[in-house]
Each structure stands twice: as C-alpha cells, then as structure tokens.
N, C-alpha and C positions, 0 to 999 in steps of 0.2 A: 497521868503523866507527869514527871519529873525533869527538871534540866539540874545538869551537873555544869558546872563551869570551873575549868581547871588551869594552872600554870604550874610549869617546872624550871626550877633554874640547875644549871649544871656547875660543877667545880672545873670542869673543863671541857672542849669537846674535839681535843686533839685527834688527827686521823679521821675527822670527820665523825667520830662515836662521842656520844654524851655520856657524863657519868652525874649521875642525878644527885644533887644534896638537898632539894626540898620539893615537896609536892603539895602545892596549895589547893585548896576549892571552897566552892560556894555551892550548896545543893538547895533548890529552892522550887516552888510551885510553879506553874505554867502561867501564874500570874505575880511570878518574882518575889513571892514572900518567902524568906529565907528559912529553911528548915536546920542546916547545919553547914558550919564553916569550920576550917581548920587549917593550918599550916604544918605538915610533917616533915621536919628537919631530920636529916640523916647524914651519917658519916659517908662520904664519897668513896672513901678507901681508894683514894688516888690524890695526889697534887692537886691543888688549885692554882687555875691560871692568874700568875702575880696581878695583871691587869683588874682582875675584878674586887681588888681590896685598895686600888690605887685612888687617890684623892682627886685623880685627873680624870678617873673612867666615867665614860659614858653608861656603862653598865655595870654599876657599883653594887654587890650583893648587899643585901640589907643586915646580914647579922655578922658577928666576928667569925671569923675562920675556927677559933674553939668551939664555938655554939654548935659547928657542925659536928665537928669530930668526937664530940662529946656525946653525938646522939647515936642510936642504933642504925646500922646500916638497911639498906633497901629492903633485902630478906624479911627483916621484923615487921615493915609496914606492909609487905606485901599484900597480906589477906586483907587487909583495910581497902587498900587502893583497888585490888581486884571487885570486893564487894562494890565498891564506889562505881566501878565503869561497867560492869556487868550486870547491874542491876535490871531487873524486867521492867518494861513501859517507861524506861529513861533515856534522855536526850543528851547526848554530849557535844559541849562546844569549848573553845579556846581562839586564842586571836594569835594569828601566824601560827597555828598549831603543828605543823608538819612534823618540825625536828622534835616537838615535846612527843608526840606518838611515837615516833622512831624510837627516840630514848627509851620510854617504857620497854619497846620490845626488845631493845638490846641488853637493858638491865635484867630482864627475864631470863636471856640467853647466859650473862654473866654469871647470875647465880644460880643457873641451872634449874629454872623454875619454869612452869607451864606459862605458854604464853597467855597474856590477859588479852584476850578477845573482844575488840569493841572499836566503832566507826565513831567519828568525830568532825564536826562541821567547824569550819574555819570562818570565823565573824567579819573578818579583815576584808576580804573580795567584796563582800555584800555590803558592808559599810562604805568601802572606798567608791563602791557604783551608786548607792544611794546619796551620800553627802559628797559626791563629786570631789573628792581629795584623796590624795595618798598621805601615808604616814604609819608609825608604830602605834602603838596602845596609849602611848603619852599624848601624842597628837590630837585623839580623837577625845580623850578625856579633856583636854585643854578645850577643843572645840566645841563639845557638848556641854561645857561648863558643868562638869561631873566634880563636886567638893572632894578633895582629898585630902582634907583636916585631918593629923593624926595617922597618915598613912605613907609608906613608901613606894615607889616602884621597884621593881624586882625583889621584893617580898611577895612570895608567892599567892600567900592568901590575900593580899592586897589588890595584886593583876588579876587574879579570878574575880575577886569582887568588883573592879573595874569593867571587868570584860563582859559581867554581868548586867553592869548599869549602862554601858554602849548597846548591848542587845534589847535591855527595856526600854531606851530611848527610840532604838529603831524600829523597835514593835509600834511604840506609841505614835511618831512621827510617820511612818508608813501606813499607820491602821491595820497592820497584819499580822498575825500571829507568827513566830520565829518558823512554825512547820508550812505556812503557807509560803514565807519568803524562801524557805530553802529549798522549794521545789523544782527539780530540775539540776541541784548542786551536788556533787559527789562528795562524800565525805573522807576523808584519809582513814585506811583500814590500818589498824595493827598490823594485820598478816601481810599487806603488802609492803608496809614500812621495814617489817623484819625482813622481807624478802629482797628488799632493794638493800639495807644496811649488810646482809651477808654478801651480796655482792661487791659491797666496798670492802669487807674486810678480805674477800679474796683477790681484790684488786692491789689493794696494800700490801697483801702478802706477795704478789707477782712482783711488784715494784719493788722490794726489799730484796727478793731473789735475786732480780736483776741489778740491782745497782751497782754490786761489786764487778760486775762486768762492764759496766759504762766507764769510756776514756775521755769520751767527748759529749756534752751536755745534750748536744745535737742526736747523739744517738739515745737519750734515754726513751724508755719503754713509754709509748703510747696507747693507752687502750680506748679503743672504739667501742667493743662490745664483750661483754663480760658474762660467759657462761659458767657457773659454778660447778664444778665436777663432783660428783657421788664422794670421792675420796677425803674431801675438804673438811676438815675438822674445826669448824668454824668457831665451837665453844672454845677449843683450846687456843686456836688462833687468836681471839677476842680478849683473853687472859693474857697470852703473851704480848700482844699489842699493847695493852695497857701497862704491862710490866716495863717494856721498851720506855713508851711515855714516860714513865716516872723518873727510870733511871737516868734519861736525857734531859729530864727538868730539874732534877735536884743538883744537877752540876752546876 
C-alpha cells in the first residue's frame, strides 16, 4: 500500500470552475517514508486572478506569473498525474480537497481527455474532529508544530508535504493507521465531482441566457434544482465560459 498526498493551485476559479496552474504531490509508503515528490507547474491557459500576486493576499502563489506561463499545459502532465492517481493499491489524500478533485475533473473535460478516475480522502474533517479545532492547513501545521523552514504555503509540493506531516502526526497521536481512521468516511469521487461541475456549467449557461431578459434584480433566475439535458454540450460550454471570463478580466 502506498499513500499519495497532493495539492493543486489554480490561476482562477471564476464561475466556480478552477483552472490549474500547479499539481504538487508526495508519494510515500504507509510508514510515511517518501518515495517521490514534485511540483508540476503548468500554463493555465487563462488569466490569473490579480489577487493571487498581491502583496496583501492571504492566498498568494509561491511562483511568479511567468513561471507558470512558460511551462506546458495540463495536457502535457496528464499521463503523469493519471498514473499517480490511478495506481493500484494506493490511497489518495488531500486537505480540504473537494475543489481539487473537481478541478482535475474539469481540466480533463477542458482538454478533451479521459476522466482520471480516483477517490480522495479529505484529511481536514478527521483532523478537526481529533484535535477539536477548525482551520486551514496552515492552522494545523502551526498547532502541531510542523517545521516549515525553506517552504512556502500555496506551493503545491510544500502543501502536499504539510498534509502528509499532519497525517503522520494524526496517526501517531491516535495510534491508528489512516485506513483505520477513515473507516466510515466517504471519499470525494472524481466521477461525482465531474457530474457536479457539469451541473454548475449548465446553471451558468442558463443564468447567462436569462441575464438579458432581466429588468429587475428581483426577477433574476433562481435555480433550485438543475437537471442537465442530453443536448447540453458541456465541453463546448466550458471552453466558451473560460473565453468569456478571460475577456471580462482583461478589461
């Protein structure tokens, strides 16, 4: 059995759709001995949210904008990421990872690639319950006195490493393996996240379609339940949405 801890960063998540600019991971044995680790930077082929490079940003990216744009796109890294996430006898973990799983699913849609089919266990609720506290990864790293020297948060590789160290500390403090601790927990499924994001794309499509008809904000379309019809071309709509977002954010 091997464990893969991963984290991703996005150039933006406009419209509820993330566009990946890095995939960081730490692959280790069940005793947390590291086998392999890397940070795959990539050109997100979209605009960056300006806030990610602001000196006042709480979520500031670890690399320069140019460092991402000069790297290949997600499709170039697809085979490596797929092999990491779909390997036999492997458990996948993240920290607050629902959006990360969803982003991988939508990037496969965006580049017309086969879905990477995997389940990912979220360490966050388990850590919050055991240590009786709430917070992001940084709060747990500080609480558990995990060394951060030479590493930065929002560097995907570093965040994957910090996630692994939180898991290691949790296993030690609870005297239980990760498999034992996650008994009864439902992992995030890339298939289910893909379905959810397709519904989101359809909802965005309907809202744009109705926007021109709205005279009063009170008349704005309110979606309670979304059922995606068979005719909806979600791949084309995803590309169209990203194009619209880029144009709006270049102004």
